[in-house]
N, C-alpha and C positions, 0 to 999 in steps of 0.2 A: 592333500598330503601324499607327500611324496613315498614311494615304501621300492625298496630294492626286495628282489624278487622274481623267481623261476615263470617260468613259460616254455609248455613242454616240445615241443621232437621229437619226432621219432620217429616207425612204425609201430603199429597198437604185437606189445610186449618187446617191442627193444627203448625204452627214454633214453630220452640225452633233453640237458635243459641247459634256459641258455640263465644268464643273470642279468635279468635287465630292471633300468631305471623307469620305472612307470609312475601312473596317475591311481589315485590308489583304487579310481572308478569305475577306468578300463579294467577291458575284463583278460581272465589271467589270458588269457593269448592271441592279448590282442597288441590296438595301438602303449609302443612306449615310447620312449623318451632316446631313450641310452640306452647298450648295450652292455653289460662291463665285461663279461669275458662266459663259458660255459659248464657245464656241470656236464660226468659222462658212466653212471650211477652202478651201468653193466658191464667193466672191466673188470680187472681187478690184475694191481692194487684200480682204488673209482680215481681218474684224471678231472683234476682242477686245476681250474687257468686262469687267471685276472685280473683281469689292466687290475690295481698296485693304485695306482698316480688316481686312476680316476674312480674306483671307489673310495676310496683315501677324502677326495674333492665331492662327493653325492654325502658322504657324512657328519662331513664341516660347513654343509649345507645345510641341513637336516635329516633327512632323507631316512625311514624307520623301518630295518633287515626289514625280512619277516624272521622265522621264527627258523629254516633249515640253510635261509644264510650267512642270520647270525651266522650259525656253527661253522658254517665251510670257510666266511672270514678270520672269526678264533683258530680256524683248521691252517690256514693262512698266510696267521699273520697279523692279521691289518686289524679284527678288535683284542682289544687287552681282555682276559681270561677273568677280572675280576670289577672293572666298566666295562657297560659296555655300550657303546652310542649317542653321548648324549644324558645319563645316567648314569645317579652318585644313592653309593647304595647309604640305610643310617649309619656307619661310622662312619663315614665320609663327611656325612650335610653336616651331624653333633660338631666332629672338631674341624669346623668355617667358623661355626657360631663364636 
């Protein structure tokens, strides 16, 4: 399974994260398929830079974002608030029937 997740970079007590597409079996800071951007939580306001086109591409292919990445994607407007990537809530499922 392909996941969109964070890899940790930066010095001790100064984390810096890259948003990457990786195989779920690879280690957190190990091999990845593609880098989509970065996230810097140490500055105020927090900095998030993502390649929106590539993120949408991977979501369309079925990549599953981690919890933190899902919230970052929502903040950037890449994921909608109501429906997550590929998931439907019960009301939508009943409406389709």
